[in-house]
N, C-alpha and C positions, 0 to 999 in steps of 0.2 A: 222124789223130786222135792217135796215136799219140805222134808228135814234138810235137804242142803240147801234150800233156799232159806229157810229160818237160819240155819247157821251162817250163812253169812249176813243175815240182817242181823244177826245177832254181834259177829265180828266188827262192820260195822260201828253199831252202837256203842260197841266198847271205846273203839280206836276215834270216834266222837267226842264221847265223855271223856276220853282220857287227854285228846288235845286240850277241849276245853276246861279241866279240872291241874292237870298237874303243872307243877311247879316250870317259869320259865325265866333265862335270863334274860335280864332288859339290855336292850339294844340303844345303845347312842353313836351317835357322830359324834364322838369326841376322839381325839389322835392322841393315844397313849404316848407316853415319851420313850419307850422302847419301840416306836416306829419313827420317830422323829426324824432320824437320818434315813430312811427310804423318802420322803416328802420331796426332796430336789429331784429325784427319779420319776417321782410320777407327775410331779410339774411337767415332765419333759415325753410324758409319755399320755395322749390325751386319751386313746383306748382303755388304762388303766384305770384313767380318774372316772372313765365314763360307768367302767366292771363295778368298780366301789360304789359309784352312784346307784346303779341298778340294784345290786344288793343291797344297800341297805335301803332304800326305797320299797325291795323284795320286803325284806324282813317288818320294816314298818305296816305294810300291809297286811302280811304274816300277823302279826299280834293284834289288828285290827279287827282281820277275819274269826281269831280263834275268841277276842271279846264278844261279837256275835252269837258263836256256838255257844259259849258260857251262857250267856243271857237267854236263850233258846233252852238250854235245859232247866236255865232259874224261872223259866215263867212258870204258871199255876200246872199249866197242861205236860209241860216237858217232868216239873218235877211228878206231877201223877204219871206218867208213863214210864219212871223211874222205877215209882214204886210197885205199880202193877208189873213190871217189869223182872223184879226182883222177885216177886211175889210168882210169878211163872217161871222164871228158873229153879226156884226153892222148890216149889211143887212136880216140874220135869223131873228133877235129882231124885225126888223119893218115888217117882210114880214113871217111869218112861213111854207108858200110853197116855200117859196126861194131854188131853186135849184144851188148847186157852182159846176162848172165845174174847174175841175183841184186841186185844192186846196189840196182835200181831198186825191188823190193818192201821192200830195208831200207829206203829213203830213204821210201818211200811211209808205213811203222809210225813211223819216227822222225818223221816231219813230224806225224803222228795223235798221238803219244805228247806231242808240245810244242805241238801246235796251240794249247790254252785259255791258255797262256802268252802266245803269239804272240800270240794274238786280243786278250786283256787288255793286251798293251804297246801294240796299235795305239789300242784304245778312248782307251786316258789319253793318248796322240801326238793323237788328233785333239780330247779336251778341251782338251789346252795348247793346240793349233794359233792360236785368237784372242789370244795372251798372246805370239807367237814377236813381238819387235822391240819391244814395248811393256813397262809398267812394269803389276807387275798390279795396283797404288795408282796411278790417273790423274792425271794432275796438275789444279790447280784451274783 
């Protein structure tokens, strides 16, 4: 059971670090020329305007929370944890029975400190999934 818990912490840490450091698009509340024809429809549908505002508010919150994760990784403790963790994984690859002392506990503490930020990012992502590969304002 210990191996599976460590494996879950490993996966969680990789996702946190990937979210914190992978390039992401910059979101703006600018209307592109290609969307100009849809504005009249949106102005006649208050629910649609609210949906668009909610989506962009979520994206702005997501970007802010992502920055919080990045800052957590860039603290002296976060940088040291990343080094310790990399060393641990290298040792584990060379010796499957290797037992790490201390890094697992530090990882648990880091995950606990950043869990609320991660959970909020996951919730925002789930709300945005329906808009993947579609326009927020539907075609007529």
